[in-house]
N, CA, C and O atoms as a Tripos MOL2 file, in Angstrom:
@<TRIPOS>MOLECULE
protein
  312   311    78     0     0
PROTEIN
NO_CHARGES

@<TRIPOS>ATOM
      1 N          96.2360    3.5590  -18.0860 N.3       1 MET1
      2 CA         95.3470    4.2270  -17.1560 C.3       1 MET1
      3 C          95.8240    3.9260  -15.7340 C.2       1 MET1
      4 O          96.1960    2.7910  -15.4370 O.2       1 MET1
      5 N          95.8190    4.9100  -14.8680 N.am      2 SER2
      6 CA         96.2930    4.7090  -13.4940 C.3       2 SER2
      7 C          95.1860    4.1380  -12.6160 C.2       2 SER2
      8 O          94.0000    4.2950  -12.9040 O.2       2 SER2
      9 N          95.5910    3.4810  -11.5570 N.am      3 GLU3
     10 CA         94.6560    2.8560  -10.6350 C.3       3 GLU3
     11 C          93.8890    3.9030   -9.8500 C.2       3 GLU3
     12 O          94.4720    4.8900   -9.4030 O.2       3 GLU3
     13 N          92.5920    3.7030   -9.6770 N.am      4 ASN4
     14 CA         91.7440    4.5900   -8.8990 C.3       4 ASN4
     15 C          91.7950    4.1490   -7.4390 C.2       4 ASN4
     16 O          91.1560    3.1660   -7.0630 O.2       4 ASN4
     17 N          92.5510    4.8680   -6.6190 N.am      5 LYS5
     18 CA         92.7530    4.4920   -5.2110 C.3       5 LYS5
     19 C          91.4590    4.5090   -4.4110 C.2       5 LYS5
     20 O          91.3370    3.7720   -3.4330 O.2       5 LYS5
     21 N          90.4830    5.3360   -4.8050 N.am      6 ALA6
     22 CA         89.2220    5.4060   -4.0820 C.3       6 ALA6
     23 C          88.4810    4.0700   -4.1210 C.2       6 ALA6
     24 O          87.6880    3.7780   -3.2260 O.2       6 ALA6
     25 N          88.7320    3.2630   -5.1430 N.am      7 PHE7
     26 CA         88.0520    1.9910   -5.2990 C.3       7 PHE7
     27 C          88.9740    0.7970   -5.1450 C.2       7 PHE7
     28 O          88.6430   -0.3000   -5.5940 O.2       7 PHE7
     29 N          90.1230    0.9920   -4.5200 N.am      8 SER8
     30 CA         91.0700   -0.1030   -4.3310 C.3       8 SER8
     31 C          90.4520   -1.1900   -3.4550 C.2       8 SER8
     32 O          89.6460   -0.8830   -2.5760 O.2       8 SER8
     33 N          90.8110   -2.4390   -3.6760 N.am      9 PRO9
     34 CA         90.2610   -3.5260   -2.8760 C.3       9 PRO9
     35 C          90.7340   -3.4500   -1.4240 C.2       9 PRO9
     36 O          91.7240   -2.7960   -1.0950 O.2       9 PRO9
     37 N          89.9860   -4.1420   -0.5790 N.am     10 VAL10
     38 CA         90.3160   -4.1970    0.8430 C.3      10 VAL10
     39 C          90.7880   -5.6110    1.1660 C.2      10 VAL10
     40 O          90.0930   -6.5890    0.8890 O.2      10 VAL10
     41 N          91.9690   -5.7040    1.7510 N.am     11 LYS11
     42 CA         92.5300   -6.9960    2.1540 C.3      11 LYS11
     43 C          91.8990   -7.3980    3.4830 C.2      11 LYS11
     44 O          91.9470   -6.6420    4.4530 O.2      11 LYS11
     45 N          91.3070   -8.5890    3.5260 N.am     12 VAL12
     46 CA         90.6340   -9.0640    4.7350 C.3      12 VAL12
     47 C          91.0050  -10.5160    5.0170 C.2      12 VAL12
     48 O          91.3210  -11.2800    4.1050 O.2      12 VAL12
     49 N          90.9590  -10.8760    6.2780 N.am     13 ASP13
     50 CA         91.1320  -12.2630    6.6890 C.3      13 ASP13
     51 C          89.7400  -12.8530    6.8790 C.2      13 ASP13
     52 O          88.9570  -12.3590    7.6900 O.2      13 ASP13
     53 N          89.4360  -13.9000    6.1380 N.am     14 LEU14
     54 CA         88.1330  -14.5470    6.1960 C.3      14 LEU14
     55 C          88.2590  -15.8630    6.9480 C.2      14 LEU14
     56 O          89.2430  -16.5880    6.8040 O.2      14 LEU14
     57 N          87.2390  -16.1580    7.7550 N.am     15 GLU15
     58 CA         87.2510  -17.3640    8.5760 C.3      15 GLU15
     59 C          86.3430  -18.4420    7.9900 C.2      15 GLU15
     60 O          85.2360  -18.1610    7.5300 O.2      15 GLU15
     61 N          86.8260  -19.6630    8.0160 N.am     16 LYS16
     62 CA         86.0760  -20.8220    7.5300 C.3      16 LYS16
     63 C          84.6770  -20.8630    8.1500 C.2      16 LYS16
     64 O          84.5140  -20.6930    9.3580 O.2      16 LYS16
     65 N          83.6740  -21.0930    7.3000 N.am     17 ASP17
     66 CA         82.2790  -21.3010    7.6970 C.3      17 ASP17
     67 C          81.5990  -20.0820    8.3370 C.2      17 ASP17
     68 O          80.4420  -20.1820    8.7450 O.2      17 ASP17
     69 N          82.2620  -18.9750    8.4310 N.am     18 ARG18
     70 CA         81.6220  -17.7550    8.9310 C.3      18 ARG18
     71 C          80.8210  -17.1340    7.7790 C.2      18 ARG18
     72 O          81.2550  -17.1790    6.6280 O.2      18 ARG18
     73 N          79.6760  -16.5670    8.0820 N.am     19 LYS19
     74 CA         78.8430  -15.9470    7.0610 C.3      19 LYS19
     75 C          79.1550  -14.4590    6.9800 C.2      19 LYS19
     76 O          79.2360  -13.7680    7.9960 O.2      19 LYS19
     77 N          79.3290  -13.9770    5.7480 N.am     20 TYR20
     78 CA         79.6520  -12.5770    5.4900 C.3      20 TYR20
     79 C          78.6140  -11.9750    4.5620 C.2      20 TYR20
     80 O          77.9720  -12.6850    3.7880 O.2      20 TYR20
     81 N          78.4560  -10.6740    4.6430 N.am     21 GLY21
     82 CA         77.6120   -9.9350    3.7160 C.3      21 GLY21
     83 C          78.4650   -8.8740    3.0370 C.2      21 GLY21
     84 O          78.9310   -7.9390    3.6880 O.2      21 GLY21
     85 N          78.6700   -9.0140    1.7300 N.am     22 TRP22
     86 CA         79.4700   -8.0600    0.9510 C.3      22 TRP22
     87 C          78.5560   -6.9460    0.4730 C.2      22 TRP22
     88 O          77.5000   -7.2120   -0.1010 O.2      22 TRP22
     89 N          78.9480   -5.7170    0.7020 N.am     23 CYS23
     90 CA         78.1570   -4.5550    0.3040 C.3      23 CYS23
     91 C          78.0910   -4.4720   -1.2210 C.2      23 CYS23
     92 O          79.1260   -4.4910   -1.8880 O.2      23 CYS23
     93 N          76.8920   -4.3800   -1.7700 N.am     24 THR24
     94 CA         76.7090   -4.2520   -3.2110 C.3      24 THR24
     95 C          76.3340   -2.8380   -3.6250 C.2      24 THR24
     96 O          76.3620   -2.5140   -4.8130 O.2      24 THR24
     97 N          75.9780   -1.9780   -2.6490 N.am     25 CYS25
     98 CA         75.4920   -0.6370   -3.0010 C.3      25 CYS25
     99 C          76.5530    0.4500   -2.8940 C.2      25 CYS25
    100 O          76.3970    1.5200   -3.4820 O.2      25 CYS25
    101 N          77.6290    0.1940   -2.1550 N.am     26 GLY26
    102 CA         78.6830    1.1980   -1.9950 C.3      26 GLY26
    103 C          78.3830    2.2450   -0.9420 C.2      26 GLY26
    104 O          79.1230    3.2220   -0.8320 O.2      26 GLY26
    105 N          77.3200    2.0780   -0.1620 N.am     27 LYS27
    106 CA         76.9260    3.0590    0.8520 C.3      27 LYS27
    107 C          77.3240    2.6600    2.2690 C.2      27 LYS27
    108 O          77.1350    3.4380    3.2040 O.2      27 LYS27
    109 N          77.8630    1.4790    2.4360 N.am     28 SER28
    110 CA         78.2180    0.9810    3.7670 C.3      28 SER28
    111 C          79.3670    1.7800    4.3720 C.2      28 SER28
    112 O          80.3280    2.1230    3.6840 O.2      28 SER28
    113 N          79.2590    2.0660    5.6470 N.am     29 ALA29
    114 CA         80.3520    2.7070    6.3780 C.3      29 ALA29
    115 C          81.3880    1.6580    6.7740 C.2      29 ALA29
    116 O          82.4500    1.9940    7.2980 O.2      29 ALA29
    117 N          81.0800    0.4030    6.5260 N.am     30 ASN30
    118 CA         81.9430   -0.7160    6.9010 C.3      30 ASN30
    119 C          82.4240   -1.4680    5.6630 C.2      30 ASN30
    120 O          82.5690   -2.6900    5.7100 O.2      30 ASN30
    121 N          82.6770   -0.7620    4.5500 N.am     31 GLU31
    122 CA         83.1420   -1.3900    3.3030 C.3      31 GLU31
    123 C          84.3420   -2.2850    3.5710 C.2      31 GLU31
    124 O          85.2270   -1.8890    4.3300 O.2      31 GLU31
    125 N          84.4080   -3.4250    3.0060 N.am     32 PRO32
    126 CA         83.5820   -3.9660    1.9420 C.3      32 PRO32
    127 C          82.3630   -4.7370    2.4420 C.2      32 PRO32
    128 O          81.6390   -5.3430    1.6520 O.2      32 PRO32
    129 N          82.1410   -4.7120    3.7470 N.am     33 PHE33
    130 CA         81.0360   -5.4720    4.3230 C.3      33 PHE33
    131 C          79.7880   -4.6210    4.4540 C.2      33 PHE33
    132 O          79.8630   -3.4040    4.6230 O.2      33 PHE33
    133 N          78.6430   -5.2770    4.3720 N.am     34 CYS34
    134 CA         77.3480   -4.6110    4.4630 C.3      34 CYS34
    135 C          77.0560   -4.1990    5.9060 C.2      34 CYS34
    136 O          77.3220   -4.9470    6.8470 O.2      34 CYS34
    137 N          76.5050   -2.9970    6.0600 N.am     35 ASP35
    138 CA         76.0460   -2.5440    7.3720 C.3      35 ASP35
    139 C          74.5550   -2.2080    7.3520 C.2      35 ASP35
    140 O          74.0390   -1.6050    8.2930 O.2      35 ASP35
    141 N          73.8660   -2.5970    6.2800 N.am     36 GLY36
    142 CA         72.4320   -2.3440    6.1600 C.3      36 GLY36
    143 C          72.0790   -1.0100    5.5190 C.2      36 GLY36
    144 O          70.8990   -0.6790    5.4050 O.2      36 GLY36
    145 N          73.0810   -0.2340    5.0970 N.am     37 ALA37
    146 CA         72.8320    1.0890    4.5090 C.3      37 ALA37
    147 C          71.9800    1.0120    3.2460 C.2      37 ALA37
    148 O          71.3180    1.9850    2.8870 O.2      37 ALA37
    149 N          71.9900   -0.1390    2.5680 N.am     38 HIS38
    150 CA         71.2070   -0.2780    1.3370 C.3      38 HIS38
    151 C          69.7120   -0.0730    1.5870 C.2      38 HIS38
    152 O          68.9860    0.3480    0.6860 O.2      38 HIS38
    153 N          69.2510   -0.3640    2.7930 N.am     39 LYS39
    154 CA         67.8310   -0.2050    3.1220 C.3      39 LYS39
    155 C          67.4360    1.2650    3.0640 C.2      39 LYS39
    156 O          66.3910    1.6090    2.5120 O.2      39 LYS39
    157 N          68.2630    2.1250    3.6290 N.am     40 GLU40
    158 CA         68.0010    3.5650    3.6250 C.3      40 GLU40
    159 C          68.0790    4.1400    2.2140 C.2      40 GLU40
    160 O          67.3430    5.0680    1.8770 O.2      40 GLU40
    161 N          68.9550    3.5990    1.4050 N.am     41 HIS41
    162 CA         69.1750    4.1010    0.0440 C.3      41 HIS41
    163 C          68.3610    3.3440   -1.0070 C.2      41 HIS41
    164 O          68.4940    3.5830   -2.2070 O.2      41 HIS41
    165 N          67.5130    2.4270   -0.5290 N.am     42 LYS42
    166 CA         66.6650    1.6330   -1.4230 C.3      42 LYS42
    167 C          67.4720    0.9380   -2.5280 C.2      42 LYS42
    168 O          67.0700    0.8910   -3.6910 O.2      42 LYS42
    169 N          68.6000    0.4150   -2.1230 N.am     43 ALA43
    170 CA         69.4900   -0.3090   -3.0420 C.3      43 ALA43
    171 C          69.3320   -1.8060   -2.8020 C.2      43 ALA43
    172 O          68.6720   -2.2250   -1.8510 O.2      43 ALA43
    173 N          69.9330   -2.5960   -3.6560 N.am     44 GLY44
    174 CA         69.8500   -4.0460   -3.5380 C.3      44 GLY44
    175 C          70.5100   -4.5690   -2.2750 C.2      44 GLY44
    176 O          71.3370   -3.8850   -1.6720 O.2      44 GLY44
    177 N          70.1470   -5.7790   -1.8750 N.am     45 PRO45
    178 CA         70.7170   -6.3770   -0.6590 C.3      45 PRO45
    179 C          72.1710   -6.7820   -0.8520 C.2      45 PRO45
    180 O          72.6970   -6.7960   -1.9650 O.2      45 PRO45
    181 N          72.7970   -7.1090    0.2670 N.am     46 SER46
    182 CA         74.1870   -7.5620    0.2310 C.3      46 SER46
    183 C          74.2800   -8.9320   -0.4170 C.2      46 SER46
    184 O          73.2880   -9.6470   -0.5540 O.2      46 SER46
    185 N          75.4900   -9.2770   -0.8090 N.am     47 LEU47
    186 CA         75.7840  -10.6140   -1.3240 C.3      47 LEU47
    187 C          76.3060  -11.4350   -0.1540 C.2      47 LEU47
    188 O          77.3470  -11.1110    0.4170 O.2      47 LEU47
    189 N          75.6050  -12.4730    0.1970 N.am     48 LYS48
    190 CA         76.0210  -13.3110    1.3120 C.3      48 LYS48
    191 C          76.9740  -14.3790    0.8020 C.2      48 LYS48
    192 O          76.7470  -14.9850   -0.2460 O.2      48 LYS48
    193 N          78.0550  -14.6040    1.5660 N.am     49 PHE49
    194 CA         79.0350  -15.6100    1.1740 C.3      49 PHE49
    195 C          79.7780  -16.1460    2.3780 C.2      49 PHE49
    196 O          79.7670  -15.5450    3.4530 O.2      49 PHE49
    197 N          80.4170  -17.2720    2.1890 N.am     50 SER50
    198 CA         81.2880  -17.8720    3.2030 C.3      50 SER50
    199 C          82.4430  -18.5310    2.4580 C.2      50 SER50
    200 O          82.4110  -18.6630    1.2340 O.2      50 SER50
    201 N          83.4510  -18.9380    3.2000 N.am     51 VAL51
    202 CA         84.6080  -19.6070    2.6010 C.3      51 VAL51
    203 C          84.7870  -20.9760    3.2520 C.2      51 VAL51
    204 O          84.3910  -21.1860    4.3990 O.2      51 VAL51
    205 N          85.3830  -21.8960    2.5120 N.am     52 GLU52
    206 CA         85.5450  -23.2660    2.9890 C.3      52 GLU52
    207 C          86.8040  -23.4720    3.8240 C.2      52 GLU52
    208 O          86.9800  -24.5170    4.4500 O.2      52 GLU52
    209 N          87.6850  -22.4590    3.8270 N.am     53 GLU53
    210 CA         88.8980  -22.5280    4.6490 C.3      53 GLU53
    211 C          89.3020  -21.1090    5.0170 C.2      53 GLU53
    212 O          88.9760  -20.1650    4.2970 O.2      53 GLU53
    213 N          90.0060  -20.9490    6.1280 N.am     54 ASP54
    214 CA         90.5200  -19.6360    6.5040 C.3      54 ASP54
    215 C          91.4130  -19.1320    5.3810 C.2      54 ASP54
    216 O          92.2350  -19.8860    4.8590 O.2      54 ASP54
    217 N          91.2640  -17.8710    5.0020 N.am     55 LYS55
    218 CA         92.1190  -17.3240    3.9570 C.3      55 LYS55
    219 C          92.1090  -15.8090    3.9870 C.2      55 LYS55
    220 O          91.2240  -15.1850    4.5720 O.2      55 LYS55
    221 N          93.1110  -15.2340    3.3470 N.am     56 THR56
    222 CA         93.1860  -13.7960    3.1450 C.3      56 THR56
    223 C          92.7190  -13.5250    1.7260 C.2      56 THR56
    224 O          93.1170  -14.2200    0.7910 O.2      56 THR56
    225 N          91.8720  -12.5140    1.5650 N.am     57 ALA57
    226 CA         91.3380  -12.1900    0.2410 C.3      57 ALA57
    227 C          91.2870  -10.6790    0.0650 C.2      57 ALA57
    228 O          91.3150   -9.9210    1.0340 O.2      57 ALA57
    229 N          91.2140  -10.2640   -1.1790 N.am     58 HIS58
    230 CA         91.0410   -8.8500   -1.5150 C.3      58 HIS58
    231 C          89.6120   -8.6860   -2.0230 C.2      58 HIS58
    232 O          89.2600   -9.1830   -3.0930 O.2      58 HIS58
    233 N          88.7910   -7.9800   -1.2390 N.am     59 LEU59
    234 CA         87.3960   -7.8000   -1.6090 C.3      59 LEU59
    235 C          87.2060   -6.4940   -2.3630 C.2      59 LEU59
    236 O          87.8190   -5.4760   -2.0440 O.2      59 LEU59
    237 N          86.3540   -6.5470   -3.3580 N.am     60 CYS60
    238 CA         86.0860   -5.4240   -4.2480 C.3      60 CYS60
    239 C          85.3280   -4.3000   -3.5310 C.2      60 CYS60
    240 O          84.4450   -4.5620   -2.7150 O.2      60 CYS60
    241 N          85.6750   -3.0640   -3.8380 N.am     61 THR61
    242 CA         84.9060   -1.9100   -3.3580 C.3      61 THR61
    243 C          84.3520   -1.0790   -4.5060 C.2      61 THR61
    244 O          83.5080   -0.2130   -4.2810 O.2      61 THR61
    245 N          84.8090   -1.3220   -5.7350 N.am     62 CYS62
    246 CA         84.3190   -0.5370   -6.8820 C.3      62 CYS62
    247 C          82.9920   -1.0680   -7.4100 C.2      62 CYS62
    248 O          82.2900   -0.3710   -8.1430 O.2      62 CYS62
    249 N          82.6450   -2.3000   -7.0390 N.am     63 LYS63
    250 CA         81.3960   -2.9660   -7.4350 C.3      63 LYS63
    251 C          81.3440   -3.3290   -8.9120 C.2      63 LYS63
    252 O          80.2700   -3.6430   -9.4250 O.2      63 LYS63
    253 N          82.4700   -3.2950   -9.6050 N.am     64 GLN64
    254 CA         82.5180   -3.6200  -11.0320 C.3      64 GLN64
    255 C          83.1210   -4.9980  -11.3040 C.2      64 GLN64
    256 O          83.2200   -5.4100  -12.4600 O.2      64 GLN64
    257 N          83.5190   -5.7040  -10.2670 N.am     65 THR65
    258 CA         84.1520   -7.0080  -10.4340 C.3      65 THR65
    259 C          83.2340   -8.0040  -11.1400 C.2      65 THR65
    260 O          82.0140   -7.9620  -10.9750 O.2      65 THR65
    261 N          83.8170   -8.8810  -11.9100 N.am     66 SER66
    262 CA         83.0470   -9.9580  -12.5290 C.3      66 SER66
    263 C          83.0820  -11.2160  -11.6650 C.2      66 SER66
    264 O          82.5570  -12.2600  -12.0530 O.2      66 SER66
    265 N          83.7090  -11.1070  -10.4850 N.am     67 ASN67
    266 CA         83.8350  -12.2350   -9.5640 C.3      67 ASN67
    267 C          83.5040  -11.8000   -8.1360 C.2      67 ASN67
    268 O          84.3320  -11.9600   -7.2400 O.2      67 ASN67
    269 N          82.2980  -11.2480   -7.9090 N.am     68 PRO68
    270 CA         81.9660  -10.7380   -6.5770 C.3      68 PRO68
    271 C          82.0080  -11.8440   -5.5280 C.2      68 PRO68
    272 O          81.5920  -12.9670   -5.8140 O.2      68 PRO68
    273 N          82.4910  -11.5650   -4.3450 N.am     69 PRO69
    274 CA         82.9000  -10.2820   -3.7940 C.3      69 PRO69
    275 C          84.3730   -9.9680   -4.0000 C.2      69 PRO69
    276 O          84.8810   -8.9770   -3.4740 O.2      69 PRO69
    277 N          85.0630  -10.8120   -4.7670 N.am     70 TYR70
    278 CA         86.5160  -10.6970   -4.8950 C.3      70 TYR70
    279 C          86.9230   -9.6940   -5.9730 C.2      70 TYR70
    280 O          86.2740   -9.5810   -7.0130 O.2      70 TYR70
    281 N          87.9950   -8.9780   -5.7090 N.am     71 CYS71
    282 CA         88.5310   -8.0220   -6.6670 C.3      71 CYS71
    283 C          89.1010   -8.7420   -7.8830 C.2      71 CYS71
    284 O          89.8120   -9.7370   -7.7450 O.2      71 CYS71
    285 N          88.7870   -8.2380   -9.0710 N.am     72 ASP72
    286 CA         89.3720   -8.7900  -10.2990 C.3      72 ASP72
    287 C          90.1750   -7.7290  -11.0660 C.2      72 ASP72
    288 O          90.5500   -7.9330  -12.2210 O.2      72 ASP72
    289 N          90.4310   -6.5850  -10.3980 N.am     73 GLY73
    290 CA         91.2210   -5.5300  -11.0200 C.3      73 GLY73
    291 C          90.4050   -4.5160  -11.8030 C.2      73 GLY73
    292 O          90.9790   -3.6050  -12.3990 O.2      73 GLY73
    293 N          89.0890   -4.6460  -11.8220 N.am     74 SER74
    294 CA         88.2330   -3.7270  -12.5870 C.3      74 SER74
    295 C          88.4210   -2.2700  -12.1820 C.2      74 SER74
    296 O          88.2540   -1.3750  -13.0100 O.2      74 SER74
    297 N          88.7660   -2.0180  -10.9160 N.am     75 HIS75
    298 CA         88.9230   -0.6420  -10.4370 C.3      75 HIS75
    299 C          90.0300    0.1050  -11.1870 C.2      75 HIS75
    300 O          90.0450    1.3360  -11.2200 O.2      75 HIS75
    301 N          90.9440   -0.6380  -11.7790 N.am     76 LYS76
    302 CA         92.0570    0.0000  -12.5160 C.3      76 LYS76
    303 C          91.5790    0.6840  -13.7910 C.2      76 LYS76
    304 O          92.2840    1.5260  -14.3470 O.2      76 LYS76
    305 N          90.3850    0.3260  -14.2570 N.am     77 ASN77
    306 CA         89.8440    0.9010  -15.4750 C.3      77 ASN77
    307 C          88.8290    2.0200  -15.2390 C.2      77 ASN77
    308 O          88.2380    2.5370  -16.1870 O.2      77 ASN77
    309 N          88.6330    2.3870  -13.9890 N.am     78 LEU78
    310 CA         87.6430    3.4410  -13.6790 C.3      78 LEU78
    311 C          88.2430    4.8090  -13.7920 C.2      78 LEU78
    312 O          87.5560    5.8050  -13.5670 O.2      78 LEU78
@<TRIPOS>BOND
     1     1     2 1
     2     2     3 1
     3     3     4 2
     4     3     5 am
     5     5     6 1
     6     6     7 1
     7     7     8 2
     8     7     9 am
     9     9    10 1
    10    10    11 1
    11    11    12 2
    12    11    13 am
    13    13    14 1
    14    14    15 1
    15    15    16 2
    16    15    17 am
    17    17    18 1
    18    18    19 1
    19    19    20 2
    20    19    21 am
    21    21    22 1
    22    22    23 1
    23    23    24 2
    24    23    25 am
    25    25    26 1
    26    26    27 1
    27    27    28 2
    28    27    29 am
    29    29    30 1
    30    30    31 1
    31    31    32 2
    32    31    33 am
    33    33    34 1
    34    34    35 1
    35    35    36 2
    36    35    37 am
    37    37    38 1
    38    38    39 1
    39    39    40 2
    40    39    41 am
    41    41    42 1
    42    42    43 1
    43    43    44 2
    44    43    45 am
    45    45    46 1
    46    46    47 1
    47    47    48 2
    48    47    49 am
    49    49    50 1
    50    50    51 1
    51    51    52 2
    52    51    53 am
    53    53    54 1
    54    54    55 1
    55    55    56 2
    56    55    57 am
    57    57    58 1
    58    58    59 1
    59    59    60 2
    60    59    61 am
    61    61    62 1
    62    62    63 1
    63    63    64 2
    64    63    65 am
    65    65    66 1
    66    66    67 1
    67    67    68 2
    68    67    69 am
    69    69    70 1
    70    70    71 1
    71    71    72 2
    72    71    73 am
    73    73    74 1
    74    74    75 1
    75    75    76 2
    76    75    77 am
    77    77    78 1
    78    78    79 1
    79    79    80 2
    80    79    81 am
    81    81    82 1
    82    82    83 1
    83    83    84 2
    84    83    85 am
    85    85    86 1
    86    86    87 1
    87    87    88 2
    88    87    89 am
    89    89    90 1
    90    90    91 1
    91    91    92 2
    92    91    93 am
    93    93    94 1
    94    94    95 1
    95    95    96 2
    96    95    97 am
    97    97    98 1
    98    98    99 1
    99    99   100 2
   100    99   101 am
   101   101   102 1
   102   102   103 1
   103   103   104 2
   104   103   105 am
   105   105   106 1
   106   106   107 1
   107   107   108 2
   108   107   109 am
   109   109   110 1
   110   110   111 1
   111   111   112 2
   112   111   113 am
   113   113   114 1
   114   114   115 1
   115   115   116 2
   116   115   117 am
   117   117   118 1
   118   118   119 1
   119   119   120 2
   120   119   121 am
   121   121   122 1
   122   122   123 1
   123   123   124 2
   124   123   125 am
   125   125   126 1
   126   126   127 1
   127   127   128 2
   128   127   129 am
   129   129   130 1
   130   130   131 1
   131   131   132 2
   132   131   133 am
   133   133   134 1
   134   134   135 1
   135   135   136 2
   136   135   137 am
   137   137   138 1
   138   138   139 1
   139   139   140 2
   140   139   141 am
   141   141   142 1
   142   142   143 1
   143   143   144 2
   144   143   145 am
   145   145   146 1
   146   146   147 1
   147   147   148 2
   148   147   149 am
   149   149   150 1
   150   150   151 1
   151   151   152 2
   152   151   153 am
   153   153   154 1
   154   154   155 1
   155   155   156 2
   156   155   157 am
   157   157   158 1
   158   158   159 1
   159   159   160 2
   160   159   161 am
   161   161   162 1
   162   162   163 1
   163   163   164 2
   164   163   165 am
   165   165   166 1
   166   166   167 1
   167   167   168 2
   168   167   169 am
   169   169   170 1
   170   170   171 1
   171   171   172 2
   172   171   173 am
   173   173   174 1
   174   174   175 1
   175   175   176 2
   176   175   177 am
   177   177   178 1
   178   178   179 1
   179   179   180 2
   180   179   181 am
   181   181   182 1
   182   182   183 1
   183   183   184 2
   184   183   185 am
   185   185   186 1
   186   186   187 1
   187   187   188 2
   188   187   189 am
   189   189   190 1
   190   190   191 1
   191   191   192 2
   192   191   193 am
   193   193   194 1
   194   194   195 1
   195   195   196 2
   196   195   197 am
   197   197   198 1
   198   198   199 1
   199   199   200 2
   200   199   201 am
   201   201   202 1
   202   202   203 1
   203   203   204 2
   204   203   205 am
   205   205   206 1
   206   206   207 1
   207   207   208 2
   208   207   209 am
   209   209   210 1
   210   210   211 1
   211   211   212 2
   212   211   213 am
   213   213   214 1
   214   214   215 1
   215   215   216 2
   216   215   217 am
   217   217   218 1
   218   218   219 1
   219   219   220 2
   220   219   221 am
   221   221   222 1
   222   222   223 1
   223   223   224 2
   224   223   225 am
   225   225   226 1
   226   226   227 1
   227   227   228 2
   228   227   229 am
   229   229   230 1
   230   230   231 1
   231   231   232 2
   232   231   233 am
   233   233   234 1
   234   234   235 1
   235   235   236 2
   236   235   237 am
   237   237   238 1
   238   238   239 1
   239   239   240 2
   240   239   241 am
   241   241   242 1
   242   242   243 1
   243   243   244 2
   244   243   245 am
   245   245   246 1
   246   246   247 1
   247   247   248 2
   248   247   249 am
   249   249   250 1
   250   250   251 1
   251   251   252 2
   252   251   253 am
   253   253   254 1
   254   254   255 1
   255   255   256 2
   256   255   257 am
   257   257   258 1
   258   258   259 1
   259   259   260 2
   260   259   261 am
   261   261   262 1
   262   262   263 1
   263   263   264 2
   264   263   265 am
   265   265   266 1
   266   266   267 1
   267   267   268 2
   268   267   269 am
   269   269   270 1
   270   270   271 1
   271   271   272 2
   272   271   273 am
   273   273   274 1
   274   274   275 1
   275   275   276 2
   276   275   277 am
   277   277   278 1
   278   278   279 1
   279   279   280 2
   280   279   281 am
   281   281   282 1
   282   282   283 1
   283   283   284 2
   284   283   285 am
   285   285   286 1
   286   286   287 1
   287   287   288 2
   288   287   289 am
   289   289   290 1
   290   290   291 1
   291   291   292 2
   292   291   293 am
   293   293   294 1
   294   294   295 1
   295   295   296 2
   296   295   297 am
   297   297   298 1
   298   298   299 1
   299   299   300 2
   300   299   301 am
   301   301   302 1
   302   302   303 1
   303   303   304 2
   304   303   305 am
   305   305   306 1
   306   306   307 1
   307   307   308 2
   308   307   309 am
   309   309   310 1
   310   310   311 1
   311   311   312 2
@<TRIPOS>SUBSTRUCTURE
     1 MET1         2 RESIDUE 1 A MET
     2 SER2         6 RESIDUE 1 A SER
     3 GLU3        10 RESIDUE 1 A GLU
     4 ASN4        14 RESIDUE 1 A ASN
     5 LYS5        18 RESIDUE 1 A LYS
     6 ALA6        22 RESIDUE 1 A ALA
     7 PHE7        26 RESIDUE 1 A PHE
     8 SER8        30 RESIDUE 1 A SER
     9 PRO9        34 RESIDUE 1 A PRO
    10 VAL10       38 RESIDUE 1 A VAL
    11 LYS11       42 RESIDUE 1 A LYS
    12 VAL12       46 RESIDUE 1 A VAL
    13 ASP13       50 RESIDUE 1 A ASP
    14 LEU14       54 RESIDUE 1 A LEU
    15 GLU15       58 RESIDUE 1 A GLU
    16 LYS16       62 RESIDUE 1 A LYS
    17 ASP17       66 RESIDUE 1 A ASP
    18 ARG18       70 RESIDUE 1 A ARG
    19 LYS19       74 RESIDUE 1 A LYS
    20 TYR20       78 RESIDUE 1 A TYR
    21 GLY21       82 RESIDUE 1 A GLY
    22 TRP22       86 RESIDUE 1 A TRP
    23 CYS23       90 RESIDUE 1 A CYS
    24 THR24       94 RESIDUE 1 A THR
    25 CYS25       98 RESIDUE 1 A CYS
    26 GLY26      102 RESIDUE 1 A GLY
    27 LYS27      106 RESIDUE 1 A LYS
    28 SER28      110 RESIDUE 1 A SER
    29 ALA29      114 RESIDUE 1 A ALA
    30 ASN30      118 RESIDUE 1 A ASN
    31 GLU31      122 RESIDUE 1 A GLU
    32 PRO32      126 RESIDUE 1 A PRO
    33 PHE33      130 RESIDUE 1 A PHE
    34 CYS34      134 RESIDUE 1 A CYS
    35 ASP35      138 RESIDUE 1 A ASP
    36 GLY36      142 RESIDUE 1 A GLY
    37 ALA37      146 RESIDUE 1 A ALA
    38 HIS38      150 RESIDUE 1 A HIS
    39 LYS39      154 RESIDUE 1 A LYS
    40 GLU40      158 RESIDUE 1 A GLU
    41 HIS41      162 RESIDUE 1 A HIS
    42 LYS42      166 RESIDUE 1 A LYS
    43 ALA43      170 RESIDUE 1 A ALA
    44 GLY44      174 RESIDUE 1 A GLY
    45 PRO45      178 RESIDUE 1 A PRO
    46 SER46      182 RESIDUE 1 A SER
    47 LEU47      186 RESIDUE 1 A LEU
    48 LYS48      190 RESIDUE 1 A LYS
    49 PHE49      194 RESIDUE 1 A PHE
    50 SER50      198 RESIDUE 1 A SER
    51 VAL51      202 RESIDUE 1 A VAL
    52 GLU52      206 RESIDUE 1 A GLU
    53 GLU53      210 RESIDUE 1 A GLU
    54 ASP54      214 RESIDUE 1 A ASP
    55 LYS55      218 RESIDUE 1 A LYS
    56 THR56      222 RESIDUE 1 A THR
    57 ALA57      226 RESIDUE 1 A ALA
    58 HIS58      230 RESIDUE 1 A HIS
    59 LEU59      234 RESIDUE 1 A LEU
    60 CYS60      238 RESIDUE 1 A CYS
    61 THR61      242 RESIDUE 1 A THR
    62 CYS62      246 RESIDUE 1 A CYS
    63 LYS63      250 RESIDUE 1 A LYS
    64 GLN64      254 RESIDUE 1 A GLN
    65 THR65      258 RESIDUE 1 A THR
    66 SER66      262 RESIDUE 1 A SER
    67 ASN67      266 RESIDUE 1 A ASN
    68 PRO68      270 RESIDUE 1 A PRO
    69 PRO69      274 RESIDUE 1 A PRO
    70 TYR70      278 RESIDUE 1 A TYR
    71 CYS71      282 RESIDUE 1 A CYS
    72 ASP72      286 RESIDUE 1 A ASP
    73 GLY73      290 RESIDUE 1 A GLY
    74 SER74      294 RESIDUE 1 A SER
    75 HIS75      298 RESIDUE 1 A HIS
    76 LYS76      302 RESIDUE 1 A LYS
    77 ASN77      306 RESIDUE 1 A ASN
    78 LEU78      310 RESIDUE 1 A LEU
């Protein structure tokens, strides 16, 4: 099965101790981060997370990952 580019992960630089909100509804204009769009769409809240050290990560946009907010390759099966 070929990879679904519409749901490909987004590579981001994350900063130590900074608080992030990962979009869980897929309606954010700022994917993969939450912009509050879930309120208008009556969807669940964002997943709040932080990291213990500066790092680059691939965040999920398909919302099927078993390791939110990180991509686990689930988008390849969509």
